[in-house]
C-alpha positions, 0 to 999 in steps of 0.5 A: 717512662721516658728515655734519659737525657744527657745530664740526668743522674740516678739516686737509686742505690744500684745506679750510685757510684762511689762518689755520689750519684752515677750518671745515667746515659741516654738510650742509644739505638743500635746503628743498624738492626741485626739482619734476620738470619738467612733462610736455610734450605734443607737438602732433599735427604733431610726433608725425606728423613723428617717426613719419615720421622714424623710419619712413623712417630706422630701421625695416625692414619685416617683408618685408625682415627674412627672418623669414617668416610672422607670426601675431600682432602683433610690436612693439618700443619704439624710443624712450622719454622723459619726453615721448614714446614710439615703437613699431614694430608689424608687423601680420599679414594680418587682424591687428586691434587692437579699438577702444581709446583711448590713456589720455589721450595724443595720438598718430600712426601712420605706415605704413612698408609695406603698408597699415592700415585705421583704424576710428573711431566717428562722432557718430552711433555708426556705425563708419567706416573709412579706409585708410592706405597706405605713406608715409602717416600720421595723428595724433590727440588725447588722446580719440581712439578707433579700431581698426586692422587690416591688410586686406592679404595681406602683413605691414604695418609701422607706427610709432606715437608717443604723447605723453606716453607711454601709461600705459594703454589702454582697449578698447571694444565698439560697441553701439547706445548708443555705446562701452562699455568692455570692459577696460583694460590698464596699462603696469605689466602685464608683457604690456603692448603698444601 
């Protein structure tokens, strides 16, 4: 089908005027395409509320799935929109994700079962650790760097929410002078995992 020219007319009844064929006007593209809506960054309280909602309503802990032992982290994307993403992660005993950022995204983690320890770096460059138990969570801003480990003997299950959806994660090593970037992983990589 071609676009109509300036002087074409329609013989179709739906296109007819009262006094003969109605003119058919050429297709005109809009002067400028509509800009995509701006990405919305959800606030930290909203992220934690989403984590709690998903964690309490649609996530089954590993221990109730009947899959047996777990050797490495197991993860699944539950929700992805223009404004946020939600992941469930199952952590084996002693499973650790080294110090990392979230590529400029804000986030939250909510523990469904077991417990996780979160390690952060203080202003004095010391590594500080806190425990987050089942039914608890934490949220953080776009510059947060942490590591996460399952210190318990059983698999832990957690929900992670990021806004906007992460495009990359940079991993760090803590040295005497502070955090040193180790490597960066990008969402476009087929092996991407949060």
